[in-house]
N, C-alpha and C positions, 0 to 999 in steps of 0.2 A: 508359476509365479506371476502372471499376468493376471488384471481382475477378471474374474469369470472364466478362467481357462477351464476348458473341459477336457477331463482325464480318463472318460469311461472307457473310449475304445482303444486306449493305449495300453501295452503291456508292462505289468509292474511287478518287481521282485517283492519279496516278502517284507522287506524292511520298510521300502516305500509304501506299500499298502497299509502297514501298520502305522506309519508316520501320517499319512494323510486320513486315514480313517479316524483318528483321533481329533482331526479339524473337519469332520464331515466331509471330506473330500474335497476341502478347499485348498488349492495348491498355494494362492497368495498367503493364507494364514499360516501354513506350514512352513512357507520360505522367511515369513517374518520372524516364525519361532525360532527357525535355525539360525537367522542372523542376529537374534538377541542372545543365541547360545554362544555364538562366537563372541559377542562383547563380553560375555560372563566368564569363558574360559581364558582369554587373553589376560596375560599379567598386565597389571596396571603400575607396580610401584618398581623401584630400583632405577639404575641409570646405565648408561653403556651400552653396549651390543645386546641384541636379543640372542642370549643363550640359555634357553628354558632347561629346567629339569625335565629328565625323560618323561615323568608322569605329566607336566604340563604341555611337551610336545606331543605326546600320545593323545591327549585331550583334545588339543587343538586341530590336530589331523583328523581325528575321527569326526569333528564336527565339519571340518572342510570336505571329508569324503561325503558325508550324509548332504551337505550342501550342494557338492557337485552332482550328485544324482537328482536332486531335486532341480538343478539348473537343466539338464539335459531334458528332464521331464517336461520343464516349462517351454524350452525351445521347440520340443517337437510338438506340443499341445498349441502353441501360437501357431506354427507354421500349417497344421492341419485345420486350424480354425478358419485360416484364409481359404484353404482349399474346398473346405466345406460349407462356406459361408451361404451359398444358394444351390446347393447340390451341384448338379453337372455343369450349370454355366460357370460356377466357381471355379471347379476343377479346370475346366477348358481354359479360364482366364489363367488361372495358375501356371497351366501348361504353356501357354503362349508365353507368358512371362518368363518362364525360365530359358524357352527358347531365345527371347530378347536378350536376356543376360549372357547367355552363351555366344551370341553373336558378337556381343559388345566385347567380350573378352578376346574373341578372335581377330577383332580388329586391333586391338591393343593388348596383345599377349604379354603375359610374365615371363621373357624369354630374357636371356643375357643379350648385351650387357644391361644390367639393372639402372634405372633412372637414378640420377644424381644431380645434386646442386652444381652450378658451374662455381666451383672452388677448386684451387690447386690442390694436389696431394700433400697431406700433411696439414691440411688447413686446422685452425682451432675451432673449439665450440663457440667461442667469442665472435670467430669471424662467420659462422654459420647464422648466429643470433643477428649479427649485424644486417647480413643479407635479409633476414626476415624483417628486420626493423624497416627498411626501404621498400621492400616489395610485397610483405606478407598481408597486409590490408587490401591492396589493390587485388590481389590474386584470389582471396576469399570473397570479396564483395563482387567480383565479376561473376561468380558462380551462384550468388543468391537468386537472380531472377529465374534461372532454370529450374530451381526447386519450387519457387513460389509460384511460378506461372503454371506449374503442374498440378498445384494445389496441396504442395507439401510445406511442412514446418521447417524453418532454416535455423540451425543453432551453431553458434561458433564457439569451439572449445578453447580451454587456455593451451598456452605454449606448454611443451614439454620441459620438465625442469632439469637443469644441468646434471643431476645424478643419474637421472633416467637416460639422458642423450649418452652419456659417459657409458653406462653399463650396455645400453643396445650397441654402441660403436664397437667396444671391445668384444661383446660376446657374438653378436651376428655379422659385423660388417669389416672384419680384420683392421679396426683401427682408422677406418675411411669415414670421418663425420659427415662428409658432402652426401652419403648415401641414407642419411636420416632425412626422409622425405615426408616426414608426417609432424614436423615441428609446430607448422600452423594447419590447423584441421579444422573442419566442419561437418556436421551432419545434416542431410535431409531426410525428415520423417514423413512418412505417407500412410495414411489411413487405408489404402486399398491397393492392390497390385495393378490395378488399372491405372492410377495416379501415378505409381512408381514406373510402370511402363511407358507412360508419356513423358515423364522427365527424361528416360535414358534417350527418347527419340530426339528431346530437345538438345540433350547434350551432343549426340551424334551429329545432328544438322550443324550444330555451332561450330564442331570440329571440321567438318568439311568445307566450311565457308571459311575456316582460318580464325575465327573468333576466339577460341580457346585451343591450347595444346595438350591433348591427353597423352601422358607418356606410359601409363599402364593401366589395366583393368584387372583387378581379381573377382573371380565370379564365385562367391561364397555361398550364394543362393543353391547353386548347382553342386558345389562342393563344399559343403559345412564342415566346421570344425569337429573334432572328435566329440564334444561335449554339446554339440547340436546347434550352436551359433552360425547365423547365417547374416550375410551383408553383401553389398557390391561396393567395391573399394577402388576409386580412381586416384591416381597421381597426376596432378595437372602442374603445367609450368607457366612461369611469367617471369621475363626478364632474368632468366637463369637461375630463379628460386622456385623449386617444386614444394608443392602442399599437397594435402590430402582431402577428398571428398567422400564421406561414406553415404551410401544410400540404404535407409532401411524401412521396415514396417513396424509401425507403432507397437503392435503385441510384442514383437521380439524385442524391442527397445525397451518395454516395460521389464521385461525378463531380466535384459542385460542390467538395468539399473540395481536390481538385487543381485545378480550373479557375479557383478562385476567386484563385489565386496569379497567374493570367495576368490577370485583371481588375484587379487591384491594382497590378501592375506597370505595365499601360497607363495606368490614371488617374493614377499618379504621374508618368510620363513626359510625359503630356499637360499636367498641371497645373505641371510643371517643380518638383516639391518637392525638398527637400533630401535628401540622400543616407540619412539617418537613415531618413526616411520611405519610401524605395526599399528599404533593408535590411529593415525591417518588412514590406512587401509581399513580399520574396522569401522571408522565413521562413516565410510560409504565412497561412493564414486566422485571423480574430481568435479568442480563447480564449474558452471556455464561461465563463459566470457561475456561482459557486457561492457560497451563503450560508456565511461564516465567521465575522464578528465581531459580538459586540453590545456596545455600549459606552455607558456611563453619564456624563454630566458632573456633577460635584459640584454639589449645590445644585439639580439638576434644570433648570439653564440649557440654553437652545436652542443649535443651533449658531451661529446669527447672533448671539446674545448673547456666547458665549464665543470664537467666532473671527473674527465680523465678516461672513463669508459662507460658503455651501457651498462655493465654490470655494477659498476659503483653508484650509478643513477639509479639502478633498481632496488640496490639495497638502502638508499636514502628514502626512497619511495615507501618500502616495507616499513620502515622505522615510523614514517609521518602517518601512516595509515593507522585507523583504529582497529581493534581486534576484529576479526571476521570478515575484512577486506583484504583479498589477497592478490598481487600483480600477478596479471594473467597474460596481457600481451603488451607490447610498447611499439609504436609505430612512428614514423616521420609523418607529418602532416604536409599539406599541399604549400602551405606557406611558410614552411620551417618550423612550425610549433610541434609539439610532442602529444601524442595522442595515447592516452593510457585506457586500456580494458582492464576489469577488475572482476575476479571471482568473488560472489557475494554470498556468506554463510547464512546470514539470516537477515529479515527487514530492519531489524534494529541497528544492525552494522552500518547500513546505508544511511539510516536517519541521524546516527552519530557523525558519520562523514559529513552529511549535510550541514550539521550545526558547526562543525570543524571548518567548513569552506564558508559559509554564508552569513555567521554571526558575527558579533563584534570580536571576539577573541581571534579570529583568523588562525585557530590552533594549526590547522594542517599546512598552510602557506608557511607560517612561521617555522615549524619544525622542519619542512623542506630546505629552508632558506639557510636555516643552522649548518646544513650540509656543505654549503658554499662558502670556503676559507676567504675568499677574496672580496667579501663584501657583494658580489653579483646576486641581483634578486631574480628570482622565479615567481612569474604569476599564474594565478589560476583562472580562467575564462569563466567566470560565475554564471554568465548567462547559458554558455553551452553545457554546463554543469547542470544547471536547473532544468534544461530540456531532456537532458539524459535521466535526471531524476525522476521527473513525470513520468517518462517511458518504463522505467526500471520498476517504479512502485506498481504499474498497471501489469508489467510482464511477471514480476517476482511470483513464483508459484510454490515456493517451498513454505509448508505449512508448519505451525508450532504443534507440538505434541498434542495441545489442547484442541487446536482447529481439525487435526488430523482425527481425534476421536469424535468430533462433533460431525465431520464429513461423512465418517463412518455409519454414523447412525441416519444421516440422511438417506445415505445410499441405500440403506436397508428398507426404508419406508416407502409406501406407494404415495402417502400423504403426509406432509410434514410442515410443521411451523418452526421456523428458525428464528430465536428472539437474540436481541444483543444490545449493548448500550450503544449509544451513537459513537461512530468511530470503531466499532467492535469488530468490524470486518465482516458482516452479513453479506454483503453484496460480492465482496471477495470470495466468500466460500461459496456462494451461489454461482459465480464466473467459474470456478473449479468443477463445480457439479454440471453445469451446462457443458463445459468442454469435455468432461466425462462421456456424456450423451454423444455428441458429435463425433468425438474420435472412436467411440466403440461401435458406432453404425454408421457407415459412409452415407447412408440414406436418411438419417435423421433430421427432422426440423423441429425446432425449439421455438415456443412462444413465451415473450417476455412481456408482462402486463405492469403498467403503472400510471397513475394519475396524470403525469406531466410528461411531455414530449422531451423535455432536456433530459431527464434521467434515462429514458429508453435509448435515446441515441448515445448517451455517454456509455451506457452498458454495452452497446454495439461496439463502439469506438474501443473499449476496454478489452472487448473478445478478440477484436482483431489484433492487436497490441500483444494480447497475452499467447495467442495462438501462433504468432510468429509467420504466419501466412499471409497471401495476399488478401487484401480487403473483401474483393468480391468473391473469394472462395468461401470466406466466412459468412459475409451477411446474406448471401443466397440461402443460407439454412437457419436464418433466424428471422422470425416474424414479431412484431411488437404490437401491442393492444394498449390505446391511450385515449384519454379523454377528448372528445366526446366519445363514449365507448359504443354508441348507437352506430358508430361508423364500422365497425369490426376490425379485425385483424390487418394489418398492413404489411406490405413486404419493405424491406430495405434496399436500397441499391446505391451504387457509388456513381456518382457524377463528378468527375474531376477529384478534387481532394475533399469532397465533402458528401455526407450520407444523406439521403432523401427518402421519403415514404412514397408509397405507392400502394393501392388498393390490391388485396390479394386475388379476389375473384372466386375462383373455385376452392371447394373445400378442402381442408388438409388434415391429416391425420397426425397430432403433434406427440412426440415422444415425451416431452417434459413441458410443463407450463410453470412458469415462475411469476409470482405476484409480489412486486416489491412495495415497501412502504405499506403493507396490507392493513395497518392500523387505521390509516386515513380512510380506508375503502369499505370498512364494516356496513354490511347491509346495502351497498350500492345497487340498486335493482338495475341499472344499465348493463354494468359489468357482470352482475350476476347471470343476465339473459344472454350475454354474450358468451359466458363461459358454459353455460347449458347448450349453447347452439354448436359448439364446437365438440361436445361430449367430454368435457374436461374431467368428469367425474370418472371416465374410464380410463384416463391417463394418468401418469405420475404427475403428482402435484408438490410444489415448494413454494410457501409463502413466508415472507420476510417481514418483521415487526421490530419495533423499537422496544426493549424489554421493559422501560419505565412507562412509555407511554401508553402501550398496547395493554398490558397486564394491570395498570391502573383502572381501567374500565371494562376489560373483557377477559374471559378465560381464553388461554391460546388455541384450543379445540373450537371454540365458539367463532373464532375469527374465519377459520377454514370453512365451517358450516354455513356462516352467515353468507358466503359467497359462490358456493359450490353444494348442489343437493347431493350430500353423500349418504351411501346407506347407513342405517343406524348402527350396524354392526362395525363398520370401517373404524378401524383405529387411527388415530391421528397421533403421530410421533412429535413430540416436543422437544428441541435441543436447544440449548442456551449458551450463548458464548458470553464469557465474563471478563475477557481481556480487551483492553482497548489497545489496538497496536498501531493506530494512525496518528492520532494527536498528541501533544506533548503532555506533561504531566501537570503543567500549569493550567492548560485549557481544560483539560478533564476536570481539574479541581474547581476552576471558575464556572464551567458549565453545571458542575453538581449543585451548585447553590441553588438552579432553578429546576432540579430533577426531582421527581416526586418518588415515593416509596423510598424512604430514608434506608431501609434494610437491604434493598437491592443495590442502593448507591454503595453503602459499605462493603459489599461483596466485589464491586467491580475494581479490576486490577489494570495497571498499565504495563504492558509486556515489555519490559526494557525499554521503556519510551525515554526520549530525552526530556529533559527539564523544559527547556524553551524559553524565551524572553518573557518578561511580565506582560501581562495583558494591559493595553492602553485604554485609559478612559478620559474621554473629553466630553465634560458636561457643562453647557454655556446657559447664560441668561439670553432669553428671548424677550426683548421689549414688546409692550402692548402695541398690536397693529403691524408689527415687523413682520415681512415676508418670509414665510417659514423656510421655503426651498432655496431664497437667496441667501439665509444665514447658514444653512446647513451645508451647502456646497462648499465654502471656505474652510468649514470645521471639519470636513471630509478630507480636504486636501492636507490640513495640519496634520489629522491622524495618520494619514499615508506617509507622511514626511517622518513622523515618529518612528512608525514602523520601518521605515528605510534605514534609518540610523540604527535601529536595533540589528539590522541586516548590513552592517557595515557600508552604509550608503550605497546599497545595489540599486542600480539605474535601470535595468531591463526585468520589468515585470510583466512581459507579454503573457497575459492569460495566467497570470498567477495570483490574481487579485480580485476578490468578488466584494462587490457593496451590496449588502442585504437589507432590503426595506420591508415596510410592514405589508405593503399590499402594491397591486399595479398602479392605483392612483397616485399614490406617493412617488412610486419610480418614475412616473411621466412628469411629474412637476420638478422632481429633482434633476432629471436628465439633462436639461438644456443649461442650466447654471453649472451643474458639475462639469459637463463638457467644456464649457467656457473656461472654467476655473482651472480644469487640470490641462487644457491646451495640447498636449503631446498624445493623449490617447484615443482611441476609439472606443466608445461605449457600444457594448453589444449585450443582448439578452443571454440566458443560460441555454436556450435552445441552439442559438446561432454558435456559441463556442462548442457544444455539445457535439454538433454535426461536423465539426471541422476536423477531419483525420490528423495525427500528428504530424507536423512539418519536419523537414529537414534542420539540422542545427543551424543553417544560415537562412534568416529571413529574407523575403524577396524585398529589393529595393524599393524605397519610396512607402513601403507599407507602415501603418501607425501600429504600435502594440495595443493589444487588445485590454480592456479592463470590463468585466462582467457587473452589470447593475440590474438587479431583478429582486422580485420578492421572496419572501420566505418559503412560500409554497411551491415556486418553481425551482427554488435551489435544494429541495428535498432530495436526499441520497446523494447528492454531487459533493465535490471537495475542491478547496484551493489552498494554494500555501498560506496564503493572507486572507482573512475575512474581515471586514470592518460592518459592523451592526450599526444601522443608521435609523432613528427614530422609533425604535421599537419599544420604548418604555410606555407606561400608561399609569395612571393613577389607580392604587388598589381600592376600588370601592365595591359595591354590592351588584354590579353589572357583570354580564356574562364575559365581556372582554377581557375581564382581568385574567381569565384562565388561558385565554387564547395567547395573552402577551406573554406570561411565563413560558408557556410552550414556545412561541416564537424565539424569545430570548435563548433557550436551552438549544433548539434546532440550528439556529443561526450560528451560534458559537462553535457548535460541534462540528461545521462544515470545514473547518479550519485545520491544517495541517502543523503549521508552526506558529504563526501569529496571529493575534485578535485584538481588534480595538473596537470600542464602543463610542459612538457619539448620539449624543441626545440633550435637548434642551432640559434646563432644570423644571423638575415636577415634584414638588412636595408631596409626599404621600406614594410616590411611586416605587417600581420594583428596584429601580437603581440609585433610590435616595441614599441607601447605604455607603456608596462609593465615596461620599463627603464624610464617613466616619472612618476610614480606614487609611492607612499609611504603609508605604514600602518599607521594608526592613531595610537598613543601610548595608551596602555590599553586595546587594543582588544574590544572596545565597537562598536555596530553598531545600526544605525539610518536608518529605511527603508525610511523614509520622507526625511532625510538628503541626502541619496543616490540619491532619484529620483531627487531632486533639483540638484544634483552635475551631472548628467547623461545626456550625449547629446544624446537625444532619437533618431535623425535621422541619427547619425553617420554611421551606416552601410547602410541606405538607400541612403546617400549622396555619399557614395564611389561607390554602384552598379550603381546609376544613372550616376555619372560622367564617370565610365569607358563605360558604355554603349553610352554614348553621343560620347566618344572619339573614338569609336570602328567604323570601317567602314564595317566591315563584317554583314551581316545580322543577327538579332538577333531570336533566337528560344528558347523555354522553355521547360524543361524538370524536372519532378518531383519539388523538393524543391529548385533546383539550376538553375539559368539563363545561358544558354549556347550560344555561338557565332555561333558555327557550330558544327555538328558531326564531322567533320574533324579535328577541333581545340579541340575538348573535350579531354584533355589529364590530366593524374593524376598529383598530384603535385610534384611526384618523377620520375626521370627516371627509366630504368630497373635496373640499378646498386645501386638504392637506394639513389643517390646523389640528392641534392636538384636541381631542375631547376629553372632559374628566371622565365621563361615563357613556355607555352607549346610548341611553336614552336622554343624554344632554342634561342630566342632573348630577351634581355632586352628592354624595350622600353627606348626611350632617356630621359623622366624626371626622370624616377626611376633610370637609370644609372647614371645621374647626381647626385641624391640625394645620392645613394650609395657612391661616390666618396666623395661628401662633408662629408658624416659621417664618412667614413674611414679617411680623412684628421682631421676631429675634434677629432676624438679618439687618434691621435698622436700629439695634440697640447694643452700641459699641461695649458697653460697662459689662453685659452678660458674658461670662466666662464660657469658652469654647469646650464643649465636650471633649472627653478623653478618645482619643484615636486608638482604634485596634492597629496593632502591628501585625502585618501579615507579608507573605512573600509572594502573592499571586498578582495583585492588581497594582499598577503605576497610577495613582490617582492624583498626580502632581497637576494636571490640567482641570480638575474638577472645581467648578466656580464657587460653590456654596459649600459651608459647612452644615450638615443637617444637625438641628437641634430637638431637643424633645424625644419622645417615643417614636420609633420606627416601626411602620407596619411591617417591614420584611428587614430582616437583619441576618445574614447566613454566619456570622462569626459571633463567639461569646463576648460580652462586653462586660467592663467592670463599671459598677455604680459607686463614684468616688464619695458619695454621701454615706455609703455603708461601710466605707474602709476604715479599718482600726489601726492604729499606730503599733507595730511590734517592734520595731528598732529604728534608732536613728543612725545613719551612716555619716560619719564625719571624716573629712581630709581635704577638702577643698578649702582655699584660703579667701576665694572670692565667690560672687554669685553664680549659681548652677544654671545654666542655660539651656540644658537638653539632656533627658534621661532615656535610654532605650534597653529593653530587655532582649538576651539572647534568645535564639529559638529554643535551646535547651531547657531553658526555664529556669535555670540555676545561676546565672550571672547577669549583672547590669553594668553598662558603660555609662557614665556621665561625663559632661563638657562644661567647663567652668570658663571665666572670665581671667582665672588663674593661669590660662593658657595650657591646661593640662587635660588629659583625657584620663580616668580612673576605671579600672574594671574591678567590680566588687562580688564577691562571694554573697549571694542571698541568706545562706544558711549561716553562716559564720560571721558575716559583716565584714 
């Protein structure tokens, strides 16, 4: 049941041989098949207690029996794998390890009297929960360092449910609830027996020094269960409360993750629990526990005072949380606040909770306050929530079915290219692939290549958070290769709370080489030379590229072959992610306007993504001779203020916002005025922010919150809660810069998780001119289907195609942007930061004529404004001008009033009609009149 588990040396019965042979001897595939069979045979309908027909009972039990045999085989295979890893040396290490576990059990034997919590005889389950509320957090956190200092992964588990406590108390403990000593639990997971042995020695030494109190040790490595499961179980006491720490090896845990389903199904059938319990057993093992919420009750009141009991409070929490979020643990904080850990079923559930906590509706807080009858208010510390949210988004490892399928394809290939739309999770999937390599081989080293330092350091930080290990134990096995590539691979080390790079020195044989943002690096000679130097063609390769930006100019396999000299017969696997799991629906729809390949755009889906707030547009007039950066700075502040209002006036935006500019010249000119305008922020670049390891929830006193200001190129592959795109627009002319501008707008917007703002001076003939022709629908509603129907899918392709056709210079390609030639590939702005109309300094004739027309129109009050397009993506209320005449780029379908034919006159108002809007369903109209009425009309019937 573990990945790659070998069963050749193990004795198998006939049924197991037949089952495994069907799956080419792959134990994991066989286990997955049996788990799917459990899902199939368990009844899904009806109500009440689970009392299946005899046929159903027989079918379920038959599958469980087969699965139990597979579990036994999986555990045996996993343990033998550790003993045989390096021949005699590994066996000796395993033997020494078993001697160590036996000695620990002798020091803390499982003998009468059994450990129990400090509660009186006959205490209730609520009394036990109250003891955990005050001491459970401190107990489990006191054990974390012993696991992580030994190189282990530390996972907190959810608290046992009341029904399980009651069942265990009555069945095993004679009604004494104080003997339940695994109410709060954690697991240390190790990649080698040597690391686990080191953890044991650290725990024993701490016990001898009196730092921890170990009450009991169960050595299940020396005395495994009948099904072959092994672990080391310690019961540890703090302030009268006893919890559990399990120490285990990763391959055994991987088997347990699948086998636990068998155990739960058997338990539910035996106890004749209801079908909901059975379905939960079928769905898989319990969720992990993550710190998410910190709550404060008005007036410093306690939970008992405000809610009556901890149980009532937890019930109120459960009602307020969105589906997929489960209350795992509740603790008392240091200053009387309440700390809540949640079990999270999928990333979409966390995104929904984020919206409920930080957006204007405050849905979660309001729902929780409804449970307080006397009007007392309970508030969420949203700054602490966002810190937890950031950590969880990097730590969350549960894949969607679509992602699991693609990861399986990557795992099976020696050379693979992974394509996805921006925000589609290609780096996330690469992180999972890297973790597989590091966990599967304790000596493996991985190389991560990217063109900018910020992305490389961010991935290292992500690996630290996702692995749940100490930073040093992770980065010691990760090298990076960044521009200038001639400097070669570099080691990553921890210095305080920061990651720094050093030269590698000696040659290293890498287990896996990952190249991120590979579409930007095609045919890069320096990178190709370095990859040849480390013999990348002889290792496993994974290249990541944006689906739209890469395939517009290259075949996926050409991306790999342009960087590594692969044998002609070497197959290059191509996997494509089509789900966007990070950004909101509005961000995806807004960025899609600048995305090439309309067909691929239409295939992109948002995986249960939240709608998110409208995108904010601030387009302002810049007078001739006015200092660009001086004017941009206050506009950025206004944009940030508008976003903060969308986030319920959220004040703590420490390292949550990125201001993304066209190039480093623009960044340097903006930095000074923006720093003065913002005042309370420290402006940092992307690399500085990426190098900082996640901080504790409490910020050090006196430090300013960070705000990232950097170029699009340096932000590639990164993400922030809020992104403000500044000065990225350019006049659409015949120059090469127009292609780069489209790319920059798309790339910058898709760095955002929740909110986007664009800030730009008015540019007639620019990409953003269409914002003067759109209006946000009233009420703030959003319909994905309606927006897709309203969207001109080929708008960006049409502009690019037209410019290429008009251009006389030869066309080349580079990365994600089409370029006319290297000579004309200039940034959107001149060295003084002023907007240039064209890279060669001249505006082409059609655009110049249009600019003149628009300028005239802006000063002609008698000319009627064009009809605005109603849409639900952009809030364009802060756009300074209304575009007149034809637009060079318009991502929405427009109506031409001169071509409208009168079909019906709607009568009913008694005074002048002041406004009309069409509903998103396209079937109804609402009108507002000076007669002080609103009327809703059915378009078809009048």
